Steps between C-alpha positions, in 0.01 A plus 500: 500500500619207717247366734554235767192347673545273794232251621462193720562648845285427795474345847662159559583298811848416591642216302265581206566608138414779273585577135546852399475618135657802337344583165723726294396717198667765303850365521662575169843333511574133454698469824381592846514395859199461727556522870284439809542712799318527827464762764369416845354771724773710648778334299695572189413351165682168449576314185345158493575346155562592137490336157633589155286490194731319275638204693431312816716724730344555835614626832357498845542670837648260759177540710285332229736253335354158495144637579426735210521435122488757226405414152380669183258450217629709213197438291281663768759752601453388857739409772394286799625474847406172670532535874501199716547432870400854576568645849376816670842658406390491131220740567551797283379693202658318192591703197634400164738727299654493163806631325570474127828430321619527138757229555382159615818425685436804723170359625672169590780683676258710710318185608810304579639776717356654819391804293189300391374530853577868526198717455720788358553292186139509395312761303140385518285393793162346566260623763563195728286223656462433861608163642403419853612187672308451825305241685 
């Protein structure tokens, strides 16, 4: 059973930073993509960033490019989202999600394309962690 557990959310002032963690367990295939999504109150879920398990492929939404950085520690089965220069517009519940692949090239392809930021591509979801940016 795949389980994704997010942590690291909280209250931060504008201009501050937070690092979110997504601990994954139960993934059985060698290749997978982990994505970060967020949903603000009254808005649709938005893809933030994604990363493949087998190379350094990453992708970011335009709204977070240059401010957010996604990384992974395969030994810990954990993906991180470092968020810098936060603004009130970043306030949302942040979710991580996962999708597995048999072929490694498919995970790279998903990340390289806009599909990696599309929630429809993902099979497993965490419960979410609240990020609030406010003074």
